[in-house]
C-alpha positions as CSV (number, residue, x, y, z in Angstrom):
1,X,-0.1,0.0,0.2
2,X,2.9,2.2,0.6
3,X,3.5,2.9,-3.0
4,X,0.0,4.3,-3.1
5,X,0.5,7.1,-0.5
6,X,2.4,9.7,-1.9
7,X,3.6,13.2,-1.0
8,X,0.8,14.7,-2.9
9,X,-1.7,12.7,-1.0
10,X,-0.3,13.5,2.3
11,X,-0.3,17.2,1.5
12,X,-4.1,16.7,0.8
13,X,-4.5,15.6,4.4
14,X,-2.3,18.0,6.1
15,X,-3.9,20.8,8.4
16,X,-5.4,23.9,6.7
17,X,-7.5,26.9,7.7
18,X,-11.1,26.1,8.6
19,X,-13.8,26.9,5.9
20,X,-16.7,29.0,6.8
21,X,-19.6,27.5,8.6
22,X,-22.3,25.6,7.0
23,X,-26.2,26.3,6.9
24,X,-27.4,24.1,9.9
25,X,-23.9,23.6,11.3
26,X,-24.3,22.9,15.1
27,X,-20.8,22.9,16.3
28,X,-17.5,21.9,15.3
29,X,-15.0,19.9,17.4
30,X,-11.5,20.8,16.9
31,X,-7.6,19.9,17.6
32,X,-7.9,16.3,16.3
33,X,-5.5,14.7,14.1
34,X,-6.5,13.6,10.8
35,X,-9.9,12.4,11.9
36,X,-11.0,9.8,9.3
37,X,-14.3,8.7,11.1
38,X,-17.1,9.9,13.4
39,X,-19.3,7.4,15.0
40,X,-22.6,7.9,17.0
41,X,-22.5,5.7,20.0
42,X,-26.2,5.8,21.0
43,X,-25.9,3.5,24.2
44,X,-23.4,5.8,25.6
45,X,-24.7,9.3,24.2
46,X,-21.2,10.0,22.7
47,X,-19.3,10.4,19.5
48,X,-16.1,8.3,19.0
49,X,-13.6,9.7,16.4
50,X,-10.9,7.9,15.0
51,X,-7.4,9.8,14.3
52,X,-4.8,8.7,11.7
53,X,-1.8,11.0,12.8
54,X,0.3,10.5,9.6
55,X,0.4,8.3,6.6
56,X,-2.9,6.5,6.3
57,X,-1.3,3.3,4.7
58,X,1.7,3.0,7.2
59,X,1.7,0.9,10.6
60,X,3.5,3.4,12.4
61,X,1.6,3.0,15.6
62,X,0.3,6.6,15.9
63,X,-3.3,6.2,15.6
64,X,-5.8,6.5,18.5
65,X,-9.5,7.1,19.1
66,X,-11.1,10.3,20.8
67,X,-14.5,10.9,22.3
68,X,-16.6,13.8,21.9
69,X,-19.9,14.7,23.7
70,X,-22.9,15.1,21.6
71,X,-22.4,19.1,21.8
72,X,-18.6,18.6,20.5
73,X,-16.7,19.0,23.4
74,X,-13.5,16.5,23.8
75,X,-14.3,14.2,26.5
76,X,-11.2,11.9,26.2
77,X,-8.6,13.1,23.7
78,X,-6.7,9.8,23.6
79,X,-9.4,7.3,24.7
80,X,-7.7,4.1,22.8
81,X,-4.3,3.7,21.5
82,X,-2.0,0.7,20.1
83,X,-3.3,1.4,16.5
84,X,-1.8,2.1,13.1
85,X,-4.1,4.5,11.0
86,X,-7.8,3.7,12.2
87,X,-10.6,4.6,9.8
88,X,-13.9,3.5,9.9
89,X,-15.9,1.8,12.7
90,X,-18.9,-0.3,13.7
91,X,-20.4,-1.1,17.0
92,X,-21.8,-4.6,17.7
93,X,-22.6,-6.3,21.1
94,X,-20.9,-3.8,23.2
95,X,-17.6,-3.9,20.8
96,X,-16.2,-1.4,18.8
97,X,-14.8,-2.7,15.5
98,X,-12.0,-0.4,13.8
99,X,-10.5,-0.9,10.4
100,X,-6.9,-0.4,10.6
101,X,-5.1,-1.0,7.4
102,X,-4.9,-5.0,7.2
103,X,-6.5,-5.6,10.8
104,X,-9.6,-4.9,12.3
105,X,-9.2,-3.7,16.0
106,X,-11.7,-4.6,18.7
107,X,-12.5,-2.3,21.6
108,X,-14.4,-2.8,24.7
109,X,-17.0,0.0,24.6
110,X,-17.2,0.4,28.2
111,X,-13.6,0.4,29.1
112,X,-11.9,1.7,25.7
113,X,-9.4,-1.0,26.1
114,X,-8.2,-2.6,22.9
115,X,-9.0,-6.1,23.4
116,X,-8.1,-8.0,20.0
117,X,-6.8,-7.7,16.7
118,X,-8.1,-9.6,13.7
119,X,-6.1,-10.1,11.0
120,X,-7.9,-9.9,7.4
121,X,-5.9,-12.4,5.0
122,X,-5.2,-10.6,1.8
123,X,-6.4,-7.4,3.0
124,X,-4.3,-4.6,1.3
125,X,-6.3,-1.1,2.6
126,X,-9.4,-1.6,4.8
127,X,-11.4,1.3,5.2
128,X,-14.9,1.5,6.5
129,X,-16.9,-0.7,8.6
130,X,-20.9,-1.3,9.3
131,X,-22.7,-4.0,11.3
132,X,-26.0,-5.4,10.1
133,X,-29.2,-6.7,12.1
134,X,-28.2,-10.4,12.2
135,X,-24.8,-9.6,14.0
136,X,-22.2,-9.6,11.3
137,X,-19.7,-6.9,10.7
138,X,-18.3,-5.9,7.5
139,X,-15.4,-4.1,6.4
140,X,-14.3,-2.5,2.9
141,X,-11.1,-3.1,1.2
142,X,-10.7,0.2,-0.9
143,X,-7.8,-1.1,-3.1
144,X,-8.8,-4.6,-3.7
145,X,-12.4,-4.3,-4.8
146,X,-13.6,-6.3,-1.9
147,X,-15.8,-6.3,1.1
148,X,-15.0,-8.9,4.2
149,X,-17.6,-10.3,6.7
150,X,-16.5,-10.8,10.2
151,X,-18.7,-13.4,12.4
152,X,-17.3,-13.1,15.8
153,X,-13.5,-13.1,15.1
154,X,-13.6,-15.1,11.8
155,X,-13.0,-12.7,8.9
156,X,-14.2,-13.8,5.3
157,X,-14.4,-12.7,2.0
158,X,-17.9,-11.4,1.4
159,X,-18.0,-10.1,-2.0
160,X,-15.2,-9.1,-4.6
161,X,-16.4,-7.5,-7.4
162,X,-14.7,-4.8,-10.1
163,X,-18.1,-3.3,-9.9
164,X,-17.4,-1.9,-6.7
165,X,-14.7,0.4,-8.2
166,X,-12.6,0.9,-4.8
167,X,-15.3,0.4,-2.3
168,X,-14.7,3.1,0.4
169,X,-18.0,4.0,2.6
170,X,-20.3,1.1,3.6
171,X,-23.5,1.1,5.6
172,X,-25.8,-1.7,6.5
173,X,-29.5,-0.8,5.4
174,X,-31.7,-3.3,6.0
175,X,-31.2,-6.4,3.8
176,X,-28.3,-4.4,1.7
177,X,-25.3,-2.8,1.9
178,X,-24.9,0.8,0.6
179,X,-21.5,1.2,-0.6
180,X,-19.8,4.5,-1.5
181,X,-17.5,3.8,-4.2
182,X,-14.0,6.4,-4.8
183,X,-14.0,5.0,-8.4
184,X,-11.4,3.4,-11.0
185,X,-8.2,4.1,-11.8
186,X,-6.7,5.5,-8.7
187,X,-3.8,7.9,-9.6
188,X,-0.8,9.0,-7.4
189,X,-2.9,11.6,-5.9
190,X,-5.7,9.6,-5.5
191,X,-7.9,11.3,-8.2
192,X,-9.3,8.7,-10.5
193,X,-9.6,8.0,-14.3
194,X,-13.3,7.3,-13.4
195,X,-15.4,8.6,-10.5
196,X,-17.1,6.4,-8.2
197,X,-20.8,6.4,-7.1
198,X,-23.2,4.6,-5.1
199,X,-23.7,1.0,-4.8
200,X,-26.0,-1.6,-3.4
201,X,-25.1,-5.2,-2.2
202,X,-27.7,-7.8,-1.6
203,X,-26.6,-9.3,1.8
204,X,-28.3,-12.8,1.1
205,X,-26.9,-13.0,-2.8
206,X,-23.9,-10.6,-2.7
207,X,-25.1,-9.2,-5.9
208,X,-23.6,-5.7,-6.7
209,X,-26.1,-3.2,-8.2
210,X,-25.5,0.4,-9.2
211,X,-28.0,2.8,-7.7
212,X,-29.7,4.4,-10.4
213,X,-28.6,8.0,-11.2
214,X,-26.0,7.6,-8.7
215,X,-23.1,6.4,-11.0
216,X,-19.6,8.1,-12.2
217,X,-20.3,11.5,-10.4
218,X,-17.5,11.7,-7.3
219,X,-14.7,10.1,-5.6
220,X,-16.8,9.3,-2.8
221,X,-15.7,8.5,1.0
222,X,-18.4,8.0,3.9
223,X,-22.1,6.9,3.3
224,X,-24.9,6.6,5.7
225,X,-28.7,6.2,5.1
226,X,-31.5,7.6,7.0
227,X,-34.9,6.2,6.3
228,X,-34.9,6.5,2.1
229,X,-32.5,9.3,1.9
230,X,-28.5,8.6,1.6
231,X,-25.8,11.0,2.3
232,X,-22.5,10.7,0.9
233,X,-18.8,12.6,1.1
234,X,-16.7,13.3,-1.7
235,X,-13.2,13.5,-0.1
236,X,-11.4,15.0,-2.9
237,X,-13.8,18.3,-3.2
238,X,-15.3,17.9,0.4
239,X,-18.9,18.1,-1.0
240,X,-21.8,16.4,1.1
241,X,-24.4,14.8,-1.4
242,X,-28.1,13.7,-0.8
243,X,-29.7,11.1,-2.7
244,X,-33.0,9.5,-3.0
245,X,-34.0,6.5,-5.0
246,X,-34.6,7.6,-8.7
247,X,-33.0,11.1,-8.4
248,X,-29.8,12.6,-9.0
249,X,-27.3,13.4,-6.3
250,X,-27.7,16.7,-4.8
251,X,-24.8,18.6,-3.3
252,X,-26.3,20.0,0.0
253,X,-22.9,21.3,1.8
254,X,-19.6,22.2,0.7
255,X,-16.3,21.8,2.9
256,X,-12.6,22.2,1.7
257,X,-11.4,18.9,0.5
258,X,-11.0,16.1,3.3
259,X,-14.6,15.2,4.5
260,X,-14.5,11.5,5.1
261,X,-16.4,9.1,6.7
262,X,-19.8,10.5,8.0
263,X,-21.9,9.2,11.1
264,X,-25.2,10.0,12.1
265,X,-27.7,9.9,15.2
266,X,-30.1,8.1,12.6
267,X,-32.5,10.9,12.9
268,X,-31.8,14.3,12.0
269,X,-27.9,15.0,12.7
270,X,-24.7,14.2,10.4
271,X,-21.1,14.1,12.1
272,X,-18.6,15.2,9.2
273,X,-15.0,14.3,9.9
274,X,-13.0,17.0,8.2
275,X,-9.6,15.4,7.9
276,X,-7.5,18.6,6.4
277,X,-8.9,20.9,9.3
278,X,-8.5,18.5,12.2
279,X,-12.2,18.9,13.0
280,X,-15.5,17.2,13.3
281,X,-18.7,19.4,12.2
282,X,-22.3,18.5,13.5
283,X,-24.9,19.3,10.7
284,X,-28.4,19.5,11.5
285,X,-30.7,18.1,8.5
286,X,-33.6,19.9,7.0
C-alpha cells in the first residue's frame, strides 16, 4: 500500500485553515489529528472519532481514538491507542470494531481497552465498517475491490467485484449494504480515471447493483442512510451529497477537501470528519 501514499496525497490530508460554517451547522470539534471517521455511540450518548496521525497506509503505531460529547466537546482526547491508521468503525454487542489497514481492532466499549486484533488475510487497505441486523460486521477493502464479513472473530471474503470500483464507505441498510465507491483507476494523487458512485450489495445473494442515477459523479468516501435518503461525502472536493432513489445526487454542503467517513444519530444530525482541518462538524438536516 505504501506505493499509493505519495507526498501529494499527504499534502491533501495536512492541516489547513477552517472553512466558513455550513448552513445547519451546530458545532465543530477541533484539535483532532486527521479524523477519518465519526461514529455515534447511542448506548453511551457520545461520538467516537478515529485519528490517523500520519500516513494512512503505514503501520506506525500513531493512530488513536477520541471521544466527543454530543455538543462537540472533547471528553477524552486519547481514549484508545495501540493503532496504526484507524479509519471506519462499527459497534456490535458492546464492542467497537475499527478498520486499521490490514487488521480490524476490537475495543471494549465500556472501558476503551483494546481487546483483540483480527488479521484479515489478503487485505490491502481496509477502510469503512458497518454492522447488520444479524450480528455480522463488514469492512471494505478500498484497494482490492472487496468487502469482508466478520462473524465473531472470523473474517471471510464477502464479495470481490470490479463493479465495487474502490469501495470506501459502507452502511448496512436492512437487507442490503449501501456502498460509496471512490472510482476506477486511482492515480498517485488519489484522483481517478473514472469517478465513483453509489452501489447496493444484497446481503443474501452478494449481488452488486448500481443505484440508478448515482453513478460516476464523485470520488466518494463516507456513506450513511436515514430512512429513504442516502448521504455521502466526496473527499477530494469536500462535497456532501444527498440522494433519493430514482433521482440524482444533490450537493447539500461544501467543505474543503477532506470530508471523510460520516456518522449519524439516525434521525436528524450528521457528523462530518474534516481530515484536513483536524475537525468534526455536526450538521442539522432539513
